[in-house]
C-alpha positions as a Python dict, from the first residue, in 0.01 Angstrom:
ca = {
    (1, 'M'): (0, 0, 0),
    (2, 'T'): (149, -242, -259),
    (3, 'L'): (289, -581, -199),
    (4, 'K'): (633, -446, -299),
    (5, 'E'): (598, -180, -32),
    (6, 'L'): (491, -435, 220),
    (7, 'Q'): (748, -693, 150),
    (8, 'P'): (1030, -562, 378),
    (9, 'Q'): (797, -516, 675),
    (10, 'L'): (680, -897, 618),
    (11, 'L'): (1040, -1021, 585),
    (12, 'A'): (1115, -842, 929),
    (13, 'L'): (846, -1020, 1116),
    (14, 'T'): (932, -1317, 1335),
    (15, 'S'): (837, -1666, 1249),
    (16, 'V'): (540, -1646, 1489),
    (17, 'E'): (411, -1301, 1366),
    (18, 'K'): (458, -1456, 1006),
    (19, 'A'): (230, -1734, 1102),
    (20, 'Q'): (-19, -1499, 1254),
    (21, 'V'): (-21, -1309, 925),
    (22, 'I'): (-75, -1624, 735),
    (23, 'Q'): (-361, -1718, 975),
    (24, 'F'): (-530, -1369, 940),
    (25, 'L'): (-494, -1375, 553),
    (26, 'L'): (-639, -1727, 538),
    (27, 'Q'): (-943, -1627, 753),
    (28, 'N'): (-1006, -1318, 569),
    (29, 'I'): (-991, -1488, 229),
    (30, 'T'): (-1216, -1762, 332),
    (31, 'D'): (-1415, -1557, 568),
    (32, 'S'): (-1383, -1852, 813),
    (33, 'W'): (-1283, -1709, 1156),
    (34, 'Q'): (-1163, -1950, 1418),
    (35, 'G'): (-1400, -1963, 1720),
    (36, 'I'): (-1644, -1721, 1556),
    (37, 'E'): (-1970, -1820, 1393),
    (38, 'K'): (-2271, -1666, 1229),
    (39, 'T'): (-2593, -1857, 1238),
    (40, 'T'): (-2895, -1747, 1067),
    (41, 'G'): (-3186, -1664, 1323),
    (42, 'V'): (-2934, -1649, 1624),
    (43, 'C'): (-2871, -1299, 1749),
    (44, 'G'): (-2984, -1156, 1412),
    (45, 'G'): (-2723, -1339, 1230),
    (46, 'D'): (-2433, -1140, 1385),
    (47, 'A'): (-2100, -1275, 1448),
    (48, 'C'): (-2086, -1451, 1780),
    (49, 'I'): (-1832, -1636, 1992),
    (50, 'R'): (-1860, -2007, 1890),
    (51, 'N'): (-2130, -2201, 2087),
    (52, 'T'): (-2268, -1900, 2265),
    (53, 'R'): (-2524, -1631, 2193),
    (54, 'I'): (-2246, -1364, 2281),
    (55, 'P'): (-2239, -1127, 1984),
    (56, 'L'): (-1897, -965, 1895),
    (57, 'W'): (-2045, -627, 1871),
    (58, 'L'): (-2141, -655, 2239),
    (59, 'L'): (-1776, -731, 2330),
    (60, 'V'): (-1637, -459, 2111),
    (61, 'S'): (-1888, -207, 2264),
    (62, 'Y'): (-1772, -298, 2603),
    (63, 'C'): (-1407, -251, 2504),
    (64, 'Q'): (-1497, 81, 2352),
    (65, 'Q'): (-1651, 201, 2701),
    (66, 'G'): (-1330, 100, 2867),
    (67, 'A'): (-1383, -245, 2979),
    (68, 'S'): (-1052, -448, 2997),
    (69, 'D'): (-1021, -811, 2881),
    (70, 'A'): (-1021, -928, 3244),
    (71, 'K'): (-1338, -738, 3313),
    (72, 'I'): (-1509, -888, 3012),
    (73, 'L'): (-1378, -1259, 3116),
    (74, 'D'): (-1521, -1179, 3467),
    (75, 'A'): (-1855, -1083, 3330),
    (76, 'Y'): (-1864, -1389, 3083),
    (77, 'P'): (-1699, -1681, 3262),
    (78, 'S'): (-1777, -1917, 2974),
    (79, 'L'): (-1538, -1704, 2770),
    (80, 'T'): (-1154, -1766, 2749),
    (81, 'A'): (-876, -1549, 2666),
    (82, 'I'): (-850, -1733, 2332),
    (83, 'D'): (-1225, -1631, 2268),
    (84, 'L'): (-1135, -1255, 2317),
    (85, 'A'): (-826, -1292, 2099),
    (86, 'N'): (-1045, -1445, 1815),
    (87, 'A'): (-1288, -1172, 1878),
    (88, 'W'): (-1036, -889, 1852),
    (89, 'T'): (-885, -1042, 1527),
    (90, 'Y'): (-1223, -1070, 1360),
    (91, 'A'): (-1303, -712, 1487),
    (92, 'E'): (-987, -583, 1325),
    (93, 'A'): (-1089, -720, 1002),
    (94, 'H'): (-1464, -615, 1018),
    (95, 'P'): (-1487, -286, 1185),
    (96, 'E'): (-1757, -157, 972),
    (97, 'E'): (-1988, -460, 1033),
    (98, 'L'): (-1935, -433, 1408),
    (99, 'E'): (-1988, -56, 1422),
    (100, 'L'): (-2310, -81, 1224),
    (101, 'A'): (-2430, -363, 1464),
    (102, 'I'): (-2345, -160, 1762),
    (103, 'R'): (-2538, 144, 1615),
    (104, 'R'): (-2820, -81, 1530),
    (105, 'N'): (-2850, -234, 1878),
    (106, 'E'): (-2807, 93, 2056),
    (107, 'E'): (-3140, 221, 1875),
    (108, 'D'): (-3325, -84, 2015),
}
Protein backbone atom coordinates (compact mmCIF):
# COMPACT_ATOMS: atom_id res chain seq x y z
CA MET A 1 0.00 0.00 0.00
CA THR A 2 1.30 3.45 -0.85
CA LEU A 3 0.93 6.66 1.14
CA LYS A 4 -1.28 8.03 -1.65
CA GLU A 5 -3.63 5.06 -1.23
CA LEU A 6 -3.58 5.35 2.56
CA GLN A 7 -4.13 9.11 2.72
CA PRO A 8 -7.97 9.09 2.38
CA GLN A 9 -8.25 6.54 5.19
CA LEU A 10 -5.95 8.57 7.44
CA LEU A 11 -7.93 11.74 6.79
CA ALA A 12 -11.17 9.93 7.70
CA LEU A 13 -9.87 9.06 11.19
CA THR A 14 -11.00 10.97 14.26
CA SER A 15 -8.51 13.21 16.05
CA VAL A 16 -8.03 10.56 18.73
CA GLU A 17 -7.40 7.85 16.12
CA LYS A 18 -4.91 10.11 14.31
CA ALA A 19 -3.05 10.64 17.60
CA GLN A 20 -2.96 6.86 18.11
CA VAL A 21 -1.54 6.40 14.59
CA ILE A 22 1.14 9.00 15.27
CA GLN A 23 2.05 7.33 18.58
CA PHE A 24 2.19 3.92 16.91
CA LEU A 25 4.40 5.18 14.08
CA LEU A 26 6.72 7.00 16.47
CA GLN A 27 7.09 3.90 18.62
CA ASN A 28 7.74 1.79 15.55
CA ILE A 29 10.35 4.17 14.12
CA THR A 30 12.23 4.61 17.39
CA ASP A 31 11.59 1.04 18.59
CA SER A 32 10.66 2.58 21.93
CA TRP A 33 7.40 1.17 23.23
CA GLN A 34 5.61 2.80 26.13
CA GLY A 35 5.40 0.40 29.05
CA ILE A 36 7.50 -2.27 27.31
CA GLU A 37 11.16 -2.97 27.95
CA LYS A 38 13.83 -5.38 26.85
CA THR A 39 16.68 -5.97 29.27
CA THR A 40 19.66 -8.13 28.45
CA GLY A 41 19.77 -11.05 30.87
CA VAL A 42 16.15 -10.66 31.99
CA CYS A 43 13.73 -13.23 30.56
CA GLY A 44 16.19 -14.00 27.79
CA GLY A 45 16.08 -10.40 26.60
CA ASP A 46 12.46 -10.82 25.50
CA ALA A 47 10.08 -7.87 25.57
CA CYS A 48 8.42 -7.61 29.00
CA ILE A 49 5.89 -5.39 30.70
CA ARG A 50 7.85 -2.54 32.30
CA ASN A 51 9.32 -3.23 35.74
CA THR A 52 8.22 -6.88 35.66
CA ARG A 53 9.45 -10.22 34.45
CA ILE A 54 6.20 -10.85 32.55
CA PRO A 55 7.16 -11.48 28.93
CA LEU A 56 4.82 -10.33 26.18
CA TRP A 57 5.05 -13.68 24.41
CA LEU A 58 3.40 -15.27 27.46
CA LEU A 59 0.50 -12.80 27.39
CA VAL A 60 0.07 -13.28 23.64
CA SER A 61 0.11 -17.04 24.15
CA TYR A 62 -2.63 -16.80 26.80
CA CYS A 63 -4.68 -14.65 24.44
CA GLN A 64 -4.23 -17.19 21.63
CA GLN A 65 -5.50 -19.87 24.01
CA GLY A 66 -8.68 -17.87 24.57
CA ALA A 67 -7.90 -15.94 27.75
CA SER A 68 -9.68 -12.60 27.95
CA ASP A 69 -8.02 -9.41 29.15
CA ALA A 70 -10.04 -9.73 32.36
CA LYS A 71 -8.75 -13.25 32.96
CA ILE A 72 -5.15 -12.15 32.33
CA LEU A 73 -5.56 -9.20 34.70
CA ASP A 74 -6.96 -11.55 37.35
CA ALA A 75 -3.97 -13.87 36.93
CA TYR A 76 -1.50 -10.97 37.11
CA PRO A 77 -2.82 -8.43 39.65
CA SER A 78 0.23 -6.21 39.17
CA LEU A 79 -0.80 -5.57 35.54
CA THR A 80 -3.18 -2.82 34.49
CA ALA A 81 -5.43 -2.45 31.48
CA ILE A 82 -2.92 0.08 30.15
CA ASP A 83 -0.17 -2.56 30.40
CA LEU A 84 -2.26 -4.90 28.27
CA ALA A 85 -3.08 -2.17 25.76
CA ASN A 86 0.66 -1.46 25.43
CA ALA A 87 1.34 -5.18 25.07
CA TRP A 88 -1.25 -5.61 22.32
CA THR A 89 0.10 -2.58 20.43
CA TYR A 90 3.61 -4.01 20.60
CA ALA A 91 2.30 -7.44 19.57
CA GLU A 92 0.61 -5.99 16.48
CA ALA A 93 3.90 -4.41 15.41
CA HIS A 94 6.12 -7.43 16.21
CA PRO A 95 4.11 -10.60 15.47
CA GLU A 96 7.07 -12.60 14.13
CA GLU A 97 9.21 -11.82 17.18
CA LEU A 98 6.51 -12.95 19.59
CA GLU A 99 5.56 -16.07 17.61
CA LEU A 100 9.22 -17.11 17.57
CA ALA A 101 9.45 -16.55 21.35
CA ILE A 102 6.28 -18.60 21.90
CA ARG A 103 7.65 -21.49 19.83
CA ARG A 104 11.04 -21.27 21.54
CA ASN A 105 9.46 -21.40 24.99
CA GLU A 106 7.06 -24.22 24.11
CA GLU A 107 10.07 -26.37 23.26
CA ASP A 108 11.62 -25.83 26.71
